[in-house]
N, C-alpha and C positions, 0 to 999 in steps of 0.2 A: 488527522489520521496518517499512518505510515503510508508511503507511496512506493509500491513495488518491492517492499521488503517483507519476505515471508518470515513470520515469527517462528520460533522453535519452542515446542512444549515438551519438556521432559516428564515422562509419566511411567507408572508401573501398573499392571493389571490388578484390579481388586482394591485399588487405593482411591482416596478422595480426589486424585487427579482427574477422575472421570468427570467431575463437575466442570473442570476447565475445558476438557475435550468437548463436552456438550456445548459449552458457551461458545467456543470457537466455531463449531458447526452451525449453531443458531445464528451467529453473526455473519457467517459465510466469509470469514476472513482467510486469506492465504496463510498456511502454516505447515510446518513439518512436525511430525510426532516422533520423538526419540525415546526408545525404550530404555529404562534404567533397570537392569537385571538384579532384582533383590536376591535371587537365588545364589548369585555369586558375590553378594554384598557390593555391587558396583556403586551403590549410593555412598559408600565410604571410600571410594577410590579417590586418589589425588586429583585426577582430572575432573571428576564430577564435583568434588568439594570446591573447586574453583568457581563453578557455576552456582552451587548452593552449599555454603559452608555448614548448613544445618544437617546435610546428609539425608534429605527427605525430598519427596515429590508432593505437589508439582513445582516446577520452575519454568517460568516463561521468559524467554529471551527475545527482546525486541530491539529495534534500533535506538530506543530511548533508554534501555538498560534492562536489568533483570528484576523480576518480581517473583516472590517465593511463598506467599500466603494466599490461600484461596479467596478470601474476601477482597483482597487487593487486586488479584488477577481478574476476578469477575467485574469489579468496578472499572478497571482499565479497559477490558474488552467492550463493555457496554458504552463507555465514553467514546470509543473509536467509531462507533456506528450509532450516533444519537437518534438518527431517523428511524431506527428499528424499535426504539422504546424498550430496550432490554433491561433498563433500570428506570425507576421513577425520575421525572424531571423536577418535580416540586421539591424544594430543599428539605422540608420536614419529612415528606414521604421517602425521600432518598435516605435520610437518616434512619427512619424506621426499617427500611430495607437492609441497611448495614447493621442495624441492631439485630435483626434476625440472622444475618450471615455470621455475625460475631458470636451469637449464641451457639450456632452449629459448631463453630471453630473452637470456642473456649470451653464449652460445657458438654455438648453432645459427643464431639470427637474424643474428648478426654475421657468421658465415661466409657465409651466403647474401647478405647485403648487400654483400659485397666484389665481387660480380659486376656489379651495376649502380649501387651507391652508394659506389664507391671514393673519390669526391671528398670523402667525409667524413673520410678519413684521409690522403689524398695529393693532389698536384696534377700531378706529372710523368707524362706519358703512359706511360712505361716502367713506372712504379710501378703505375699503374692496370691496365695490361695484365698485369703479373705477378700482381696480386691476383686478377683475374678468372680467369686461367689456373689458379689454385690452388684455386678453389672446388669443383671436382669432387672433389678429394682430401679437402678439409676436411669437406665435407658427407657424403661416404661414411664417413669416420672417425667423425664425430659420430653418424651413424645406426647404425653398427656397434656403438657403445657402447650406444645405446638398445636395439638388437636383443638384445644379449648381457647387458646389465646392468640396464637400467631397465624394460623392458616385461615385466611379470610375466605378462600374458596371462590371459584374452583382452583385458583392459583394462590400462591402465598400472599400476593398483594391484592387479591380480589379478581376482577375480570381480566386484568392485564397480565399476560405471561411475562416473567422476568427471569434473569439468570439465577435468581435465588431458587427457582423451581428445580433446576438441575442439581443444585447443591442438596436440597431436601431429598430429592430422589436417591442420590447416592447414600446419604446417611440412613435413609429408611431401609436401604437394602441390607443394612447390618442387623436389623431387628431380629430376623429369624435365627441367625447364628448366636445372637445374644440372649436367646430364650424368650423373646417377646412375640406374641401372636399378633400380627399386624391387623387381623380382623377385629381385635378389641379396640382399634383406633380407626373407625370407619372412614373418617374424612381423610386421614393420612393414607389409608388403603386405596381409596378412590383416586386420590392424587397420584399415587404410585402407579396404578394401572393406566391412568391417562398419560402419564409421562412415557410409558413404554411404547405408546403409539406414535410418538413424535419422531419424524425422520432423523432429526439431529441426534436424538438419543440412540436410535438404532445404529447410526453410523459410529457414534462414540463407543458403543458396546462391542463393535466389531474389531477393535484393536486388541 
C-alpha cells in the first residue's frame, strides 16, 4: 500500500467516475478529488490530456502511476486494502468479479453512451437518431441479464459487499434517463436503494 501519498482522482459530476469515488471512500484511503469541467471541455485540454490522453474520467493518479479505466481502478483500490475484502480473494471469484465489471464497461456503458454520445460511432443524423432510439431496449436487455444472471444478492457477489456494487449503482442510475423503469427489475431496484443508504455512497454523491 502507498504510504503517506494521497492519491488524486479526476472526476466529473454525473459520470461513471462516481464508482471510483465510492470505492475510495469505502476503502477509507486518503485522496484528493479534482473536478474536470466538462462544460468548458477541460477534458480535452492539453494539461488534462497529459494525465489521461483519452480525454475522459475517471483518472486515478498514485505514486505507482496513472490508471484510467474503472475496472482497473476498482481492482487497484481493493488491492491496497485487502483486509477490507472489497474484492474477492479467491482467484476464480476475482475473475468472475472482473467479468462483471468488464460487462458494465464494455456493454452497459456503451449502450448508454449511444443516447448522447452517438457521435463517437456515426455522423449521419439518421444513424444518431436510430442509436438513441434503441437505447431503451439495449439497456433493459443488459440489466435483465444482470437481474437474472449476475446479481447474486443482496450484493453483486452475494453476501459480501465489493467495489463492484458501487459500479452497478452508478450504471443503474442511468436507467430512468434511458427510458427503463427500474421497478421492472426488482432485484436491481432493491440493490439501488440499499446502496443509497451506505455512508460512502452518500459522501461520493456530495461532490
